[in-house]
C-alpha positions, 0 to 999 in steps of 0.5 A: 916340464915337457921334453921338447919345448919349454913354454911360458906356462911351464916357466911360470909354473917353475917360478910358482914352485921354486920361488913361491909367488902366486901364478899371477905374480909369476906370470907378471914377473916373466912378462916384465922380464921379457919386456925389459930384455926386448926393450934393451935389445931395441935400444942398445942391441945387446943383453948379457945374462951372466952364466947364461949368454949374450943376445945381440942385434945384428944387421943383415944386408939385402941379398938375392934369395930363391924360393926353394919350393918354386925356384923363383928368385927374389930380393930378401930385404935388409933386416935386423936379427937377434943372435945368441951366444951361450956362455961357457958355463951353459955350453958345459952344462948342455954339452957335457 
């Protein structure tokens, strides 16, 4: 795996190595898992992955913003955003 960003290809390769599925099966499995997580976030607004963390959908209100390049003010529309809170186990693993 690379030292910067973990890609779909690298995840697929890891599944091939660790689980022994074919590259196509591994790719299909990864795609399906991501689809299930995305659909669940759309429907319920929350996904909890034990020992990894929680994904939640949060509403952000409309607000006034400024283009940092031009300085022109503009209204930023209300929207829904995905947030992630890592589990204590993940925090320990990454931080220590």
